[in-house]
Backbone as a ProteinNet text record, in pm:
[ID]
protein_1_A
[PRIMARY]
MRILTYRQVAERVGLSRPTIYRKIRMGEFPKPVRVSDYRVGFLEEEIEAWISERQRERVEYAPLPEHTA
[TERTIARY]
5825.6	5773.8	5694	5582.1	5496.1	5465.5	5452.4	5421.2	5280.6	5209.2	5051.2	5031	4952.1	4906	4818.4	4803.7	4719.6	4565.6	4530.4	4371.8	4375.2	4475.6	4475.6	4495.4	4569.3	4580.1	4442.3	4384.8	4268.3	4166.9	4137.8	4033.2	4069.8	4199.8	4235.2	4207.8	4235.2	4233.2	4099.7	4017	3909.5	3899.3	4002.8	4021.2	4034.3	3994.9	3993.8	4150.8	4168.2	4294.9	4340.8	4262.9	4295.4	4319	4254.6	4272.2	4421.8	4435.5	4559	4681.3	4676.3	4765.1	4790.8	4664.8	4678.3	4735	4712.4	4774	4921.4	4960.5	5107.8	5180.8	5113.1	5176.2	5190.6	5097.4	5093.8	5157.2	5220.4	5306.8	5237.2	5110.1	5015.1	4989.5	5076.1	5046.4	5187.4	5215.9	5334.6	5353	5483.2	5519.5	5520.8	5480.1	5503	5646.1	5682.4	5805.5	5801.4	5897.7	5918.3	5918.7	5841.4	5866.9	5921.2	5882.5	5937.5	5924.8	5960.3	5965.1	5823.2	5709.8	5571.1	5492.4	5546.9	5468	5521	5435.2	5471.2	5389.3	5411.4	5332.5	5376.3	5306.7	5326.3	5380.6	5460.7	5508.8	5386.6	5361.7	5233.8	5254.7	5391.9	5409.8	5391.4	5423.1	5406.4	5246.3	5173.3	5029.9	4963	5007	4952.9	4974	5107.6	5145.8	5063.1	5049.3	4937.5	4823.7	4756.3	4611.1	4622.4	4724	4733.1	4743.5	4809.2	4827.7	4686.1	4616	4486.3	4380.8	4404.8	4317.8	4372.9	4499.4	4533.3	4490.1	4497	4433.8	4274.6	4204.8	4071.4	4041.3	4113.9	4131.7	4147.2	4261.5	4324.3	4251.1	4176.8	4101.1	3968.8	3890.3	3775.8	3703.3	3585.6	3516.9	3446.3	3454.6	3404.1	3237.2	3161.5	3028.6	2968.1	2866.3	2811.8	2709.2	2710.1	2635.9	2502.7	2392.8	2257.2	2207.4	2161.3	2117.2	1974.5
1748.8	1690.7	1568.3	1567.2	1453.7	1359.3	1238.2	1158.6	1095.5	1112.3	1060.6	933	860.7	735.4	762.1	650.3	672.1	706.5	647.5	690.8	835.9	887.4	1006.8	1111.7	1068.9	1154.7	1157.2	1022.3	1007.8	1105.3	1103.8	1178.6	1343.2	1364.9	1514.7	1563	1492	1546.9	1505	1414	1376.1	1287.2	1198	1120	976.1	879.5	735.4	686.4	579.2	507.6	474.5	420.9	394.5	524.3	630.9	747.8	797.4	801.8	861.9	761.1	651.1	532.1	608.3	605.1	659.5	775.6	906.8	1022.6	1006.2	939.2	916.4	869.1	762.6	695.7	802.9	890.7	1007.8	1117.6	1130.6	1233.3	1362.1	1333.8	1437.4	1447.4	1376.1	1355.1	1345.4	1372.1	1369.3	1198.5	1152.9	1034.1	999.7	879.4	827.3	801.6	799.7	772.1	634.9	538	422.2	455.3	391.4	403.6	289.5	169.4	46.9	-62.4	-184.3	-277.4	-293	-266.8	-291.2	-162.5	-62.7	72.7	186	236.8	395.9	493.1	615.4	719.6	837	961.7	1082.4	1184.8	1275.7	1390.3	1492.1	1529.6	1617.9	1749.7	1805.9	1925.4	1941.3	1801.4	1781.7	1770.3	1720.2	1700.7	1840	1914.9	2045.8	2154.6	2109.4	2202.7	2151.3	2037.6	1979.7	2036	2048.8	2105.6	2251.7	2332.5	2478.6	2490.9	2420.5	2424	2408.1	2312.3	2296.6	2414	2495.6	2605.1	2717.6	2744.4	2844.8	2825.5	2683.9	2685.4	2701	2681.9	2709.6	2857.1	2955.6	3101.2	3134.6	3095.3	3156.4	3120.6	3005.5	2955.8	2944.4	2999.4	2996.1	3091.5	3068.1	3160.9	3270.6	3404	3496.4	3479.5	3521.7	3522.3	3605.5	3559.4	3659.9	3758.8	3863.8	3979.2	3986.8	3970.9	3985.7	4119.3	4193.3	4312.6	4341.8
118.4	-6.5	27.8	-20.3	8.8	-110.8	-82.4	-187.7	-181.5	-291	-277.1	-345.3	-317.5	-362.7	-472.5	-568.4	-680.7	-641.4	-532.2	-486.2	-449.5	-392.1	-355	-473.4	-568.5	-693.5	-774.9	-779.4	-854.9	-787	-653	-582.1	-599	-617.8	-620	-757	-851.6	-995.7	-1064.9	-1001.6	-1062.2	-1176.1	-1197.1	-1314.3	-1246.2	-1353.3	-1303.8	-1318.1	-1251	-1257.9	-1390.8	-1482.3	-1621	-1700.1	-1675.6	-1739.1	-1700.6	-1571.5	-1530.2	-1598.7	-1602.7	-1669.5	-1821.1	-1885.3	-2025.8	-2057.1	-1959.1	-1949.2	-1925	-1851.9	-1822.8	-1944.5	-2014.7	-2129.5	-2248.8	-2272.8	-2344.6	-2333.4	-2189.8	-2157.7	-2110.5	-2081.5	-2052.5	-1872.7	-1812	-1663.2	-1607.4	-1479.2	-1413	-1389.9	-1413.7	-1390.2	-1245.7	-1204.3	-1058.3	-1046.5	-899.1	-852.8	-783.7	-801.5	-720.8	-568.6	-492.5	-340.1	-284	-332.9	-309.3	-419.8	-395.8	-514	-569.4	-475.6	-504.4	-500.5	-486.9	-447.1	-527.2	-607.9	-666	-618.7	-623.2	-578.8	-660.6	-628.7	-698.5	-615.3	-686.1	-586.8	-586.8	-468.6	-443.8	-510.4	-528.9	-593.5	-741.4	-802.8	-952.8	-983.6	-891.6	-910.7	-887.6	-790.3	-774.3	-892.9	-934.5	-1062.4	-1197.7	-1202.5	-1315.3	-1300.1	-1179.5	-1155.9	-1192.7	-1138.7	-1179.6	-1308.9	-1391.2	-1544.3	-1600.4	-1561	-1605.8	-1575.8	-1465.7	-1425	-1511.7	-1543.7	-1621.1	-1767.5	-1821	-1940.2	-1950.1	-1843.8	-1844.5	-1862.5	-1781.4	-1772.7	-1907.6	-1978	-2084.2	-2213.1	-2218.1	-2324.9	-2307.2	-2206.5	-2200.1	-2287.9	-2344.9	-2441	-2365.2	-2410.5	-2336.7	-2354.9	-2256.9	-2264.4	-2370.3	-2437	-2553.4	-2484.4	-2542.9	-2480.7	-2575.4	-2488	-2546	-2503.1	-2601.5	-2588.1	-2624.6
[MASK]
+++++++++++++++++++++++++++++++++++++++++++++++++++++++++++++++++++++

């Protein structure tokens, strides 16, 4: 199990640090874990699961293309 930094998470998910903080507060993003007194990180498997869920939502809720005849 690997712990990712905020920077690594932001690069991986394409969100800014303030957006990640906001989503955490809203319960829409995995919570960080305390690594030391001054450092937190994210469990890689939780971030990957969050990304996978976004991909599933995209496939499930994507509108079907319109047919033009």
